[in-house]
C-alpha positions in Angstrom: 40.5 49.4 33.9 36.8 49.6 34.3 36.0 50.9 31.1 37.6 47.4 29.7 36.0 44.9 31.7 32.6 46.7 30.0 34.3 45.9 26.3 34.5 42.5 27.2 31.2 42.2 29.0 29.8 44.5 25.7 31.8 41.7 23.2 30.1 38.5 25.1 27.1 39.6 24.9 26.8 40.1 21.3 28.7 37.2 20.4 25.7 34.6 22.9 23.4 36.8 21.0 25.1 35.8 17.8 25.3 32.2 18.4 21.6 31.9 19.8 20.4 33.9 16.0 22.1 30.8 14.2 20.9 28.1 16.7 16.9 29.4 15.8 18.1 30.0 12.2 19.4 26.2 12.2 16.3 25.1 14.1 14.0 26.6 11.6 16.0 25.1 8.8 15.7 21.7 10.4 11.8 22.1 11.2 11.8 23.5 7.2 13.6 20.0 6.1 11.1 17.6 8.5 8.0 19.2 7.0 9.6 18.6 3.4 10.1 15.2 4.5 6.5 14.8 5.4 5.4 16.5 2.1 7.6 13.9 0.1 6.1 11.3 1.8 2.5 11.9 1.7 3.5 12.4 -2.0 4.7 9.4 -2.7 1.6 7.6 -0.8 -0.5 9.3 -3.2 0.9 8.8 -6.4 2.0 4.8 -5.1 -2.2 5.0 -4.5 -3.2 6.5 -7.9 -1.3 3.9 -10.1 -3.9 1.9 -8.4 -6.8 0.3 -10.2 -8.8 2.5 -8.5 -7.7 5.0 -10.9 -10.1 3.4 -13.8 -12.5 4.8 -15.5 -15.5 3.1 -13.6 -18.3 3.9 -16.0 -18.1 4.7 -19.8 -20.1 5.5 -22.6 -20.9 2.3 -23.5 -19.2 2.3 -27.1 -17.4 -1.1 -27.9 -14.8 -1.4 -30.1 -15.0 -2.4 -33.2 -15.4 -6.0 -34.3 -17.2 -6.9 -31.0 -20.2 -8.9 -31.4 -22.7 -9.4 -28.9 -22.9 -13.6 -27.7 -26.4 -15.2 -28.1 -25.1 -17.8 -25.4 -24.0 -16.2 -22.8 -24.5 -17.8 -19.3 -26.1 -14.4 -18.2 -28.4 -12.8 -20.5 -28.6 -8.9 -21.1 -30.8 -7.7 -18.7 -30.5 -10.2 -15.4 -28.5 -9.5 -12.5 -25.6 -11.1 -11.0 -23.0 -10.6 -8.0 -19.8 -9.8 -8.9 -17.1 -11.9 -7.4 -14.1 -9.8 -8.7 -12.6 -7.0 -6.6 -10.8 -5.3 -9.3 -11.8 -2.0 -7.5 -13.2 -1.1 -4.3 -16.7 -1.9 -3.6 -17.0 -3.7 -6.4 -17.1 -7.5 -4.8 -20.1 -8.6 -3.7 -22.2 -6.0 -5.6 -25.0 -6.3 -7.2 -24.4 -6.1 -11.0 -27.0 -5.7 -14.3 -25.6 -7.3 -17.3 -25.9 -4.7 -20.3 -23.6 -6.7 -23.0 -22.3 -10.0 -23.2 -19.4 -10.2 -25.8 -17.3 -13.6 -26.7 -13.8 -12.6 -27.2 -10.3 -13.7 -25.9 -10.0 -11.6 -22.8 -6.3 -11.3 -21.5 -3.9 -9.9 -18.1 -1.7 -7.5 -18.9 1.1 -5.8 -17.2 2.5 -2.2 -19.0 4.0 1.1 -18.2 1.7 4.0 -18.2 2.4 6.4 -21.2 2.1 9.3 -18.6 4.9 8.1 -16.6 4.7 6.1 -13.0 5.2 2.9 -12.0 4.0 -0.4 -14.1 0.8 -1.9 -13.9 0.9 -5.6 -13.2 -1.8 -8.3 -14.4 -4.4 -5.6 -15.0 -7.7 -7.4 -15.9 -8.9 -7.2 -18.4 -8.4 -6.2 -21.9 -9.9 -7.6 -24.8 -8.6 -8.9 -28.2 -10.4 -5.7 -30.2 -8.6 -3.4 -27.9 -4.8 -4.3 -28.6 -3.3 -3.3 -31.9 -3.0 -5.2 -34.9 -3.9 -8.3 -32.3 -5.9 -10.3 -35.0 -8.0 -12.9 -34.1 -5.7 -15.6 -32.5 -4.9 -16.1 -28.7 -1.6 -14.5 -28.2 0.7 -16.4 -26.2 1.5 -15.2 -22.3 4.9 -13.0 -22.7 4.1 -11.5 -26.4 4.7 -7.7 -26.8 1.5 -5.7 -27.6 0.0 -2.1 -28.2 -2.7 -1.2 -26.0 -5.6 0.5 -27.4 -8.2 0.4 -24.5 -8.7 3.5 -22.5 -10.1 1.9 -18.9 -6.9 3.9 -17.2 -5.0 7.1 -17.5 -2.1 6.4 -19.7 -3.1 3.1 -20.7 -4.1 3.6 -24.3 -0.7 3.7 -26.6 1.4 2.1 -24.0 3.5 -1.1 -24.4 2.3 -3.7 -22.2 2.8 -8.0 -22.2 0.4 -10.5 -21.9 0.3 -12.4 -18.7 -2.4 -14.7 -19.7 -4.9 -14.9 -22.1 -8.3 -16.9 -22.3 -11.5 -17.3 -24.4 -14.9 -16.4 -22.9 -17.8 -14.0 -22.6 -16.9 -10.6 -20.8 -20.0 -8.7 -19.7 -20.0 -4.9 -19.6 -22.0 -4.1 -16.6 -24.0 -1.5 -14.3 -23.6 -1.6 -10.5 -23.5 0.3 -7.2 -20.2 -0.2 -5.0 -21.0 -1.9 -1.8 -18.7 1.1 -0.4 -21.2 3.9 -1.1 -20.7 6.2 -3.7 -22.2 7.0 -7.6 -23.7 4.0 -9.4 -21.3 2.7 -12.0 -22.6 2.4 -15.7 -20.8 0.3 -18.5 -18.0 -1.0 -16.6 -15.8 -2.9 -18.8 -15.0 -6.1 -18.3 -15.9 -8.5 -15.8 -16.1 -12.6 -17.5 -18.2 -15.9 -16.6 -15.6 -16.8 -13.7 -16.6 -13.6 -11.7 -19.9 -13.3 -11.7 -22.2 -15.8 -9.4 -26.0 -16.1 -9.6 -28.0 -13.6 -7.7 -29.7 -15.5 -5.0 -33.5 -14.8 -5.9 -34.8 -15.9 -2.3 -33.4 -13.2 -0.6 
């Protein structure tokens, strides 16, 4: 009888240890799952951020599209300075710009899906007439489907895009130092007349 009690007690102890081990394994699985969830969340945030205009090639070689000619009647002359009023990217608004080039053309805001995948980019400013495949010379109407030849952002060149709106204007290539720090940006494309204001020489 005593022997049977010992066997029962032994079996109870084994069962208890087994349950504890299983519980510990589940806890670890739960912890691992939670960690994976957090990682996925962080990845989504990173991907979301990478879809912004901060992925633009801030600096360029200064090469302009074939057929784009300098204008002689620009508001801001080459070599002059102005204040940037646009906020295409962080650190741009309020920065002092040096005008590198001024060109008269049609400028467009476009929406497109990158060829590299990812979320659709909406209302990207600016793509000019000479950076659109077979665009001709006439101002394109909103809703027109086009293929981009500009390479301002990853996945832009060759992407199918829709014209949001366009305008005949002067576009400028500029150099500037971001107001939030960082390296100087050279030959940035593009800003328009409306996105610049005169530099206050009295300061």
